C-alpha positions as CSV (number, residue, x, y, z in Angstrom):
1,X,62.2,88.5,99.9
2,X,65.1,90.2,98.3
3,X,66.8,88.2,95.5
4,X,70.5,87.4,96.0
5,X,72.9,89.9,94.4
6,X,73.8,89.4,90.8
7,X,77.6,89.5,90.6
8,X,79.7,89.4,87.4
9,X,82.2,86.5,87.4
10,X,85.6,87.6,88.6
11,X,88.4,85.3,89.6
12,X,91.7,87.0,88.6
13,X,94.2,88.0,91.3
14,X,97.4,90.0,91.1
15,X,99.8,90.2,94.0
16,X,102.3,92.8,95.0
17,X,104.9,93.4,97.7
18,X,104.4,96.8,99.4
19,X,107.0,97.7,102.1
20,X,107.4,94.0,102.9
21,X,103.7,93.4,103.1
22,X,102.0,91.0,100.6
23,X,99.0,92.7,98.9
24,X,96.5,90.7,96.9
25,X,94.1,92.4,94.5
26,X,91.2,90.5,92.8
27,X,88.8,91.7,90.2
28,X,88.0,91.5,86.5
29,X,90.7,92.1,83.8
30,X,89.8,95.7,83.1
31,X,90.0,96.6,86.8
32,X,93.2,94.8,87.4
33,X,94.7,96.6,84.4
34,X,93.7,100.0,86.0
35,X,95.1,99.0,89.3
36,X,98.3,97.7,87.8
37,X,98.9,101.0,86.1
38,X,99.2,102.4,89.7
39,X,101.0,99.5,91.3
40,X,103.2,98.2,88.6
41,X,106.4,99.5,90.2
42,X,105.7,97.3,93.2
43,X,107.4,93.9,92.9
44,X,105.2,90.9,92.4
45,X,104.7,88.9,95.6
46,X,104.0,85.2,95.7
47,X,102.9,85.0,99.3
48,X,100.0,82.6,99.8
49,X,98.7,84.6,102.8
50,X,99.0,88.3,102.0
51,X,98.7,90.8,104.8
52,X,96.3,93.0,102.7
53,X,93.6,91.9,100.4
54,X,91.3,94.0,98.1
55,X,88.3,92.3,96.5
56,X,86.6,94.2,93.7
57,X,83.2,92.9,92.4
58,X,81.1,94.2,89.6
59,X,77.3,94.2,90.0
60,X,74.5,94.8,87.5
61,X,72.9,97.7,89.3
62,X,72.8,99.5,92.7
63,X,70.2,97.2,94.0
64,X,72.7,94.3,93.8
65,X,75.6,95.9,95.6
66,X,77.6,93.3,97.5
67,X,78.8,95.8,100.1
68,X,76.2,97.0,102.7
69,X,76.5,100.0,105.0
70,X,77.2,98.8,108.5
71,X,74.4,99.1,111.0
72,X,74.7,101.6,113.9
73,X,76.2,105.1,114.1
74,X,79.0,106.0,111.7
75,X,81.1,109.2,111.9
76,X,81.8,111.3,108.8
77,X,85.7,111.4,108.7
78,X,86.2,112.6,105.1
79,X,84.3,114.0,102.1
80,X,86.0,112.9,98.8
81,X,86.4,115.6,96.2
82,X,84.5,113.4,93.8
83,X,81.5,113.4,96.2
84,X,80.0,110.8,98.5
85,X,81.1,110.1,102.0
86,X,83.6,108.2,104.1
87,X,82.3,107.0,107.5
88,X,84.1,105.3,110.4
89,X,82.2,102.9,112.6
90,X,84.0,103.1,115.9
91,X,82.7,99.9,117.5
92,X,83.9,97.8,114.7
93,X,86.8,99.9,113.4
94,X,85.4,99.7,109.9
95,X,85.6,102.3,107.2
96,X,82.7,102.6,104.8
97,X,82.8,104.5,101.5
98,X,80.1,105.3,99.1
99,X,80.1,107.6,96.1
100,X,76.6,108.0,94.8
101,X,75.0,104.7,93.9
102,X,78.0,103.7,91.7
103,X,80.6,102.3,94.1
104,X,80.8,101.2,97.7
105,X,83.7,99.9,99.8
106,X,83.9,98.4,103.3
107,X,87.3,98.2,104.9
108,X,88.5,96.3,107.9
109,X,91.8,98.2,108.4
110,X,93.2,96.0,111.3
111,X,92.3,92.8,109.5
112,X,93.6,94.1,106.2
113,X,90.6,93.2,104.1
114,X,88.6,95.6,101.8
115,X,85.6,94.7,99.6
116,X,84.6,97.1,96.8
117,X,81.3,96.8,94.8
118,X,81.0,98.6,91.5
119,X,77.9,99.1,89.3
120,X,78.6,97.7,85.8
121,X,78.7,100.4,83.2
122,X,79.1,103.3,85.6
123,X,81.2,105.7,83.4
124,X,83.6,106.7,86.1
125,X,83.4,103.4,88.1
126,X,86.7,102.0,87.0
127,X,88.6,105.2,88.0
128,X,86.8,105.6,91.3
129,X,87.5,101.9,92.2
130,X,91.1,102.1,91.2
131,X,91.8,105.4,92.8
132,X,89.9,106.7,95.9
133,X,88.4,103.3,96.8
134,X,91.9,101.8,96.7
135,X,93.8,104.7,98.2
136,X,91.7,105.5,101.2
137,X,91.5,101.9,102.5
138,X,95.1,101.3,101.7
139,X,96.2,104.3,103.8
140,X,94.0,103.2,106.7
141,X,95.3,99.6,106.6
142,X,98.9,100.8,106.5
143,X,98.3,103.2,109.3
144,X,97.5,100.3,111.6
145,X,100.9,98.8,110.5
146,X,103.1,101.8,111.3
147,X,103.1,103.4,107.9
148,X,101.6,106.9,107.8
149,X,100.5,108.6,104.7
150,X,101.5,112.1,103.6
151,X,99.8,113.9,100.8
152,X,102.9,115.2,99.1
153,X,105.0,114.8,96.0
154,X,108.4,113.3,97.0
155,X,111.8,113.8,95.3
156,X,115.2,112.5,96.5
157,X,118.8,113.6,96.2
158,X,121.6,111.6,97.7
159,X,119.2,109.7,100.0
160,X,117.6,112.9,101.3
161,X,113.9,113.6,100.6
162,X,112.4,116.9,99.5
163,X,108.7,116.7,100.2
164,X,106.2,119.0,98.4
165,X,103.1,119.2,100.5
166,X,99.8,120.8,99.7
167,X,96.3,120.5,98.3
168,X,94.9,120.6,94.8
169,X,96.1,123.5,92.8
170,X,99.3,124.1,94.8
171,X,101.5,123.1,91.8
172,X,103.0,120.0,93.3
173,X,103.1,118.0,90.1
174,X,104.4,120.8,88.0
175,X,107.2,121.3,90.5
176,X,107.9,117.6,90.8
177,X,108.2,117.3,87.0
178,X,110.7,120.2,87.0
179,X,112.8,118.4,89.5
180,X,112.6,115.1,87.7
181,X,113.9,116.8,84.6
182,X,116.9,118.0,86.6
183,X,117.8,114.5,87.7
184,X,116.1,114.1,91.1
185,X,115.0,110.6,92.1
186,X,111.3,109.8,92.4
187,X,109.4,109.0,95.5
188,X,105.9,109.8,94.4
189,X,103.6,112.4,92.9
190,X,100.8,112.5,95.4
191,X,101.5,110.2,98.4
192,X,104.5,109.0,100.3
193,X,104.5,107.0,103.6
194,X,106.4,107.7,106.8
195,X,107.7,105.2,109.3
196,X,110.2,105.1,112.2
197,X,113.4,103.2,112.9
198,X,116.2,103.6,115.4
199,X,117.7,106.4,113.3
200,X,114.6,108.5,113.0
201,X,112.0,108.9,110.4
202,X,112.0,107.2,107.0
203,X,110.2,108.3,103.8
204,X,109.0,105.4,101.7
205,X,108.1,105.8,98.1
206,X,104.7,105.2,96.5
207,X,105.7,105.6,92.8
208,X,102.2,106.0,91.4
209,X,101.2,107.6,88.1
210,X,101.8,111.4,87.8
211,X,98.5,113.4,87.4
212,X,98.8,116.6,85.4
213,X,96.3,119.3,84.2
214,X,96.1,120.4,80.7
215,X,97.9,123.6,81.8
216,X,100.9,121.6,83.1
217,X,101.0,119.6,79.9
218,X,101.5,122.8,77.9
219,X,104.5,123.7,79.9
220,X,106.6,120.7,79.0
221,X,107.2,119.7,75.3
222,X,107.7,116.0,76.2
223,X,104.2,115.9,77.7
224,X,102.3,117.5,74.9
225,X,101.3,114.2,73.4
226,X,99.1,113.6,76.4
227,X,96.7,116.3,75.2
228,X,95.9,114.0,72.2
229,X,94.8,111.1,74.5
230,X,91.3,110.8,75.8
231,X,91.0,111.5,79.5
232,X,90.1,108.5,81.7
233,X,86.4,108.7,82.5
234,X,86.1,110.3,86.0
235,X,89.6,111.5,86.2
236,X,90.0,115.3,86.4
237,X,93.6,115.0,85.1
238,X,95.8,113.1,82.7
239,X,98.3,110.5,83.8
240,X,101.7,109.3,82.8
241,X,104.5,107.3,84.3
242,X,107.7,109.1,85.4
243,X,109.9,106.2,84.3
244,X,108.4,106.2,80.8
245,X,109.1,109.9,80.1
246,X,112.1,110.8,82.3
247,X,113.7,107.3,82.9
248,X,113.9,108.4,86.5
249,X,115.0,106.1,89.2
250,X,112.5,105.2,92.0
251,X,114.2,105.9,95.4
252,X,112.3,103.5,97.7
253,X,113.5,105.0,100.9
254,X,115.0,108.4,102.0
255,X,115.5,110.4,105.1
256,X,113.6,113.7,105.3
257,X,115.5,116.8,104.5
258,X,113.0,119.6,103.7
259,X,109.3,120.1,103.7
260,X,108.1,122.7,101.1
261,X,104.6,124.1,100.8
262,X,104.3,125.4,97.3
263,X,101.8,127.8,95.9
264,X,101.4,129.4,92.5
265,X,102.4,133.1,92.4
266,X,101.7,135.5,89.6
267,X,105.2,136.7,89.3
268,X,108.3,136.2,87.2
269,X,110.5,135.0,90.0
270,X,110.0,132.3,92.6
271,X,110.5,133.0,96.3
272,X,111.5,130.6,99.0
273,X,110.7,131.6,102.6
274,X,111.3,129.8,106.0
275,X,108.1,128.6,107.6
276,X,107.2,128.4,111.3
277,X,107.0,124.7,112.4
278,X,103.7,125.1,114.2
279,X,102.2,126.6,111.1
280,X,103.5,123.6,109.1
281,X,101.9,121.1,111.5
282,X,98.6,122.8,111.1
283,X,98.9,122.5,107.4
284,X,99.6,118.8,107.7
285,X,97.0,117.9,110.3
286,X,94.3,117.2,107.7
287,X,96.4,114.2,106.5
288,X,95.1,112.3,109.5
289,X,91.7,110.7,109.3
290,X,90.2,110.6,112.8
291,X,89.4,106.9,112.8
292,X,90.8,104.5,115.4
293,X,92.3,106.7,118.2
294,X,95.6,105.0,118.8
295,X,96.8,104.8,115.2
296,X,95.4,108.3,114.4
297,X,97.5,109.7,117.3
298,X,100.5,107.8,116.0
299,X,99.9,109.3,112.5
300,X,99.8,112.8,114.0
301,X,103.0,112.1,116.0
302,X,104.8,111.0,112.8
303,X,103.8,114.2,111.1
304,X,105.1,116.2,114.1
305,X,108.4,114.2,114.0
306,X,108.7,114.9,110.3
307,X,108.5,118.6,111.0
308,X,111.1,118.4,113.7
309,X,113.5,116.5,111.4
310,X,112.9,118.7,108.4
311,X,113.5,122.3,107.4
312,X,110.1,123.9,106.5
313,X,109.5,126.5,103.8
314,X,106.9,128.2,101.7
315,X,107.6,128.4,98.0
316,X,105.9,131.1,95.9
317,X,106.3,129.5,92.5
318,X,106.7,132.0,89.7
319,X,107.2,131.6,86.0
320,X,110.9,130.8,86.3
321,X,110.5,127.0,86.3
322,X,114.1,126.5,85.0
323,X,115.5,128.2,88.0
324,X,113.6,126.0,90.6
325,X,116.0,123.0,90.6
326,X,118.9,125.3,91.5
327,X,116.8,127.0,94.2
328,X,115.7,123.8,95.8
329,X,118.7,121.5,95.3
330,X,120.5,123.0,98.3
331,X,117.6,121.9,100.6
332,X,118.3,118.2,100.0
333,X,122.1,118.3,99.8
């Protein structure tokens, strides 16, 4: 008979308020510090019954994981860039994530509860737990509550959002930093959330850390000190907080103004071109994980509404970074 799992003691809990929802995160001190580096802009919340709960447990080895893969058929809905798989179990509306033998997560999006099991001593376990294994369940839980994720950097000017959408290598963070330096407000570096009210679509901030490559660090003198810091095990990039370097204001809510799809061009000058809205929707469609049908359709509908309410452009980003704020400012004014 299998022995009961050996779990490291963990009784610390931090709480936050996210878009009016109480979020409780429990785990050991090191993990809570890593999570707080992402969530520290969210106000603390003293609710005794939070809407969302994340429980992180450390185990001695893979044989003692406290999270088990659900029985029955699961559909592959996402393959993380760090490896592993994300499966959705339709009959239970559960999301199961595993990355090698190091970490596992089981999420009940409708119920708002996520459990994460981390093998003690896994070099990248802390980063995996505090990043993909927090982000993916959080996006699915919020999707069931009318908040739809968009993989984009978000800046704001006079209450109007400029959204920089695209995948890895598109130059979103470099462009976001350029606009922060020019005085734009900050919505987020990699994720923002969309919701609806009587006046249309709202863009809500997720003011996470900003992730930058070593090449981006070299472009900005105020960031060069990051090259002297050791990289977080497992992270492909270096992190810093926008408010620590630029004293930028978080703009918690804006109305969409423009959706820009950047790409790095080997040219001296940047070029901004109008983009067909149908093409823009195809670009955004991978934001939707095809999990529970009703909320997934609502997510796709929110992306379609975003495109209807925004001007859409492609940006070929050249080497003229100093000219980009002037080029883009008019889109949000």
